[in-house]
Structure formats: C-alpha cells, structure tokens
C-alpha positions as CSV (number, residue, x, y, z in Angstrom):
1,M,88.3,111.0,127.8
2,E,87.5,109.4,131.0
3,Y,85.1,106.8,129.8
4,I,87.9,105.2,128.4
5,L,88.9,104.1,131.6
6,F,85.6,102.4,132.4
7,F,85.5,98.5,132.4
8,E,82.3,98.1,130.4
9,T,83.8,100.4,127.7
10,W,86.0,97.8,126.2
11,I,83.0,94.7,127.1
12,I,80.9,96.8,125.2
13,L,83.1,97.8,122.2
14,A,84.1,93.6,122.8
15,I,81.2,92.6,122.0
16,L,80.1,95.1,119.4
17,F,83.6,93.9,117.4
18,A,82.5,90.5,117.9
19,C,78.7,90.6,116.7
20,L,80.1,92.9,113.3
21,E,81.8,89.7,112.4
22,I,79.1,88.1,111.9
23,F,78.4,91.0,108.9
24,V,82.1,91.6,108.1
25,P,83.3,88.6,108.7
26,G,87.4,88.0,108.1
27,G,88.5,87.6,111.0
28,I,89.8,91.6,112.1
29,L,86.8,92.5,113.6
30,L,86.9,89.3,116.0
31,N,90.9,90.1,116.8
32,L,89.7,93.9,117.6
33,G,87.4,92.2,119.7
34,I,89.9,90.3,121.3
35,A,91.9,93.2,122.3
36,S,89.4,95.0,123.4
37,L,88.0,92.0,126.0
38,I,92.1,92.4,126.9
39,V,92.2,95.7,127.7
40,A,88.9,96.1,129.9
41,I,90.4,92.6,131.7
42,G,93.7,95.3,132.3
43,V,91.7,98.1,133.1
44,Q,89.5,95.9,135.5
45,Q,93.2,95.0,137.1
46,Q,94.1,98.2,137.2
47,I,97.4,98.3,135.6
48,L,95.8,100.7,132.6
49,D,95.1,103.7,134.1
50,T,95.9,106.4,132.1
51,W,94.0,106.4,128.7
52,V,97.0,107.3,126.1
53,L,98.2,103.7,128.3
54,T,94.5,102.2,127.7
55,L,94.7,102.9,124.1
56,T,98.4,102.3,122.9
57,T,97.9,98.6,124.4
58,W,94.7,98.3,122.6
59,F,96.8,99.2,119.5
60,I,99.6,96.7,120.0
61,V,97.3,93.7,121.1
62,A,95.3,94.2,117.7
63,T,98.4,94.6,116.2
64,F,99.8,91.9,117.3
65,L,97.4,89.4,117.4
66,L,96.6,90.5,113.4
67,I,100.2,89.6,112.4
68,V,99.7,86.7,114.7
69,V,96.7,85.1,113.4
70,Y,97.3,86.0,109.6
71,F,100.6,83.9,109.9
72,I,98.7,81.4,111.4
73,T,95.9,80.8,109.2
74,Q,98.0,81.1,106.0
75,R,99.8,77.7,107.3
76,F,97.3,76.0,108.4
77,F,94.6,77.2,105.9
78,P,96.7,77.7,102.7
79,G,95.3,79.7,99.7
80,E,95.1,78.0,95.9
81,T,97.8,79.4,94.0
82,V,98.4,78.7,91.1
83,I,102.2,79.9,89.2
84,E,101.7,79.8,86.0
85,N,104.1,81.0,82.6
86,I,104.3,84.4,82.2
87,Y,105.8,84.4,78.7
88,E,103.4,83.6,76.5
89,E,106.4,82.9,73.8
90,V,107.9,79.8,75.4
91,D,104.8,77.9,75.4
92,I,103.5,78.7,72.2
93,Y,107.2,77.6,70.6
94,G,106.8,74.3,68.3
95,K,103.2,74.3,68.4
96,S,101.7,73.2,64.8
97,V,99.0,75.2,63.3
98,L,97.1,74.2,60.0
99,V,97.7,77.1,57.0
100,L,94.6,78.7,55.5
101,E,96.2,80.9,53.0
102,Q,99.5,80.9,51.5
103,I,102.8,82.1,53.5
104,G,105.3,83.8,51.2
105,P,107.0,84.0,48.9
106,G,109.2,87.0,50.7
107,T,107.4,88.6,53.3
108,R,104.1,88.1,52.3
109,A,101.6,87.1,55.0
110,G,99.3,84.4,54.9
111,R,96.5,83.4,58.4
112,V,96.8,80.4,60.6
113,E,94.5,78.5,62.6
114,Y,95.8,78.5,66.2
115,Q,93.6,78.3,69.4
116,G,90.6,78.4,67.6
117,T,90.9,81.9,65.9
118,T,92.8,83.1,63.0
119,W,96.1,84.7,63.0
120,T,98.2,86.6,60.7
121,A,101.5,84.5,59.9
122,L,105.1,85.2,58.4
123,S,107.3,82.6,57.5
124,D,111.2,82.7,56.7
125,G,111.3,83.6,53.1
126,S,110.1,80.3,52.1
127,I,106.7,79.6,50.3
128,I,104.1,77.5,52.5
129,E,101.1,76.4,51.0
130,A,97.4,76.5,52.0
131,G,96.2,73.3,54.0
132,S,99.5,72.3,55.0
133,Q,100.7,72.7,58.8
134,A,103.2,74.7,59.7
135,A,105.2,75.1,63.3
136,I,105.5,77.9,65.9
137,I,109.3,79.5,66.0
138,C,107.7,82.7,67.7
139,K,105.5,85.7,67.5
140,E,106.1,88.8,65.7
141,N,104.2,91.7,67.3
142,I,100.7,90.2,66.6
143,S,101.3,88.0,64.1
144,L,103.3,84.7,64.3
145,V,106.3,83.2,62.6
146,V,106.0,80.0,61.4
147,E,107.9,77.7,59.3
148,P,107.1,74.7,57.6
149,I,107.0,70.7,59.4
150,K,108.8,68.6,56.9
C-alpha cells in the first residue's frame, strides 16, 4: 500500500483518467483525474501522509467535484425536457370522429375512424348512422364512447 503515497502514482492516475475520458465521454473520468491531481499535490506537500487519509481525500474530492460539476452543467446546459399530458382521456375528449359502421341501437358496438385507424365505438344507446360525425366522450377499455354531433 506504500505506492499510494507516491506523488507519481497519483499523477499517472490523473493522466490515465483524463485520457480515458476520450473513450468514455461524460465528464466523470475527467473529474476523477482532477481529484487525483489534487491528491497528488497533497501527497507532494506531505499533507496526506497515510494511505487511509489519501484514499479518503481522493474519494471526498471526487464526490464533491462530481456533485458540483453536475449542478453547474445542469444550470448552464439544461437538457430538452417536455412534460406531456399523461391522461389520454383528457386529450381525446370532444374530438370529432367519422362513423364507419352504425352504432346502436342499445349497446350494439360500431366502428369509428380516429387517428388514422378504426376503433370499436359505443354510444349512449342512441343510433348513430354510418357516414355521420360523432364526438368522443370518453374511453371504455379499448372502445371509444361517442355521441352524435348535432
């Protein structure tokens, strides 16, 4: 464990981490290299004189750098995030559909065209003729519940 207290060991690690950053981009290895460089300076100045203190310092500095760099990059280089509505029923309410097969009377299902495909459709019990327009009220399992547009 004596090699951990050599200045050269930490310089080699710093260079190795910096070079590996080319192959594994993301900034993590570069942060580990900077932490190794800081520990190398501490070892050279004989501030870090035991292997436990040296490794603990490296771990703490690396963790601190990762956290600080993460928050700095998130602030100045935010990613593109889009928050969309997760409730599909809210989005489809009131949309107009073309009735392909007669819906009704009663609970007899028909077919409608919506978003480029056909769906099974139910109504409130009234008859909706093929070729007419209807509005979506809600979704019942995999069927659309529609009402005639008046």
